[in-house]
C-alpha positions in Angstrom: 46.0 -22.8 9.7 46.4 -22.7 13.4 45.0 -19.6 15.2 48.3 -18.7 16.6 49.6 -18.9 13.1 46.9 -16.4 11.8 47.5 -14.1 14.7 51.2 -13.9 14.0 50.4 -13.2 10.2 47.8 -10.5 11.1 49.6 -9.2 13.7 47.0 -9.8 16.5 48.2 -10.5 20.2 46.7 -12.5 22.8 45.4 -10.2 25.5 48.3 -9.8 28.3 48.5 -7.2 30.7 50.3 -4.5 29.9 53.1 -2.9 32.2 52.8 0.5 33.0 54.9 2.8 30.9 56.9 5.6 31.7 55.0 9.1 31.0 57.4 11.7 32.9 61.0 12.2 32.7 62.7 13.4 35.6 65.1 16.5 35.4 68.2 14.4 35.8 67.1 11.9 33.1 66.5 14.8 30.4 69.6 16.7 31.6 71.7 13.3 30.2 69.6 12.8 27.1 68.3 9.3 28.2 64.8 10.1 27.8 62.5 7.0 27.9 59.0 8.6 27.7 57.2 8.0 24.2 55.8 11.0 22.3 52.1 11.3 23.0 51.2 11.1 19.6 53.0 7.9 19.4 51.3 6.5 22.5 47.8 7.7 21.2 48.2 6.1 17.8 49.4 2.7 19.5 46.2 2.7 22.0 44.0 3.2 19.1 45.4 0.3 16.9 45.4 -2.0 19.9 41.9 -1.1 20.4 40.7 -1.9 17.2 42.3 -5.3 16.8 40.7 -8.4 17.6 42.3 -10.2 20.4 42.1 -14.0 21.5 42.2 -14.5 25.4 44.3 -17.4 26.4 41.5 -19.4 27.3 40.3 -19.2 23.9 43.5 -20.0 22.3 43.7 -23.3 24.6 40.2 -24.3 23.4 41.0 -23.6 19.7 44.2 -25.5 20.2 42.5 -28.6 22.3 39.6 -28.9 19.6 41.8 -28.6 16.6 40.1 -25.6 15.3 41.8 -24.0 12.4 41.1 -20.6 10.9 41.8 -19.4 7.4 42.4 -15.7 6.9 39.0 -15.3 5.4 37.2 -16.7 8.2 39.2 -14.7 10.5 38.0 -11.7 8.3 34.6 -12.6 8.6 34.8 -12.9 12.5 35.7 -9.5 12.5 33.2 -8.4 10.4 30.8 -10.2 12.9 32.4 -8.5 15.7 32.1 -5.1 13.9 28.2 -5.7 12.9 27.4 -6.6 16.5 29.2 -3.6 17.8 27.3 -1.3 15.4 24.1 -2.9 16.6 25.0 -2.1 20.4 26.0 -5.6 21.3 28.4 -6.3 24.5 28.6 -10.0 24.6 28.1 -11.7 21.4 27.9 -15.2 20.0 29.5 -15.2 16.4 29.1 -18.0 14.2 31.5 -18.4 11.5 30.8 -21.6 9.4 31.1 -24.3 12.0 32.3 -22.5 14.6 31.1 -20.6 17.4 32.8 -17.7 19.1 31.7 -15.8 22.3 33.2 -12.4 21.8 33.5 -9.5 24.4 32.4 -6.6 22.0 33.8 -3.8 24.4 37.0 -5.3 24.7 37.4 -6.7 21.0 38.5 -9.9 22.7 37.5 -13.5 21.7 36.4 -15.1 25.2 36.0 -18.7 24.2 35.8 -20.6 20.7 34.4 -23.8 20.1 33.4 -26.2 17.0 29.8 -27.2 15.9 30.4 -30.7 17.4 31.2 -29.3 20.8 28.5 -26.7 20.5 25.5 -29.3 19.9 23.4 -29.6 23.0 24.6 -26.5 25.0 23.2 -23.3 25.9 24.8 -20.2 25.7 24.1 -17.5 28.2 25.2 -13.9 29.3 25.2 -13.1 25.6 23.0 -10.2 24.1 23.4 -10.8 20.6 24.3 -13.2 17.8 25.9 -12.4 14.4 25.6 -15.1 11.6 28.6 -14.5 9.2 
């Protein structure tokens, strides 16, 4: 199963800049009843949900696609568990090993930065990581 199919299935979105959302409504808009601002609780819940889900950067998605790396839902769950464990131990930038695949993950952003299969990782040196999780 391709990563983009898993993302659709688990509602995981690639990292994209979010456009600014209106937070205030002018008097004229509220007088006409055309308010466009979302309630605070809804915005807060959306931010909490977005911050807890694992995201894949555009670079990571390209790497997975060009290297024909496919992930099962179980492997994606294990990757998320590895991120959670690294976060609990204070990791900030981690190498997460899931079976024969390696993922560099920004723990603070919960974003997979790059990914590579075992064949591509042999002989490589991983720098700027502070933790490794093998799941």
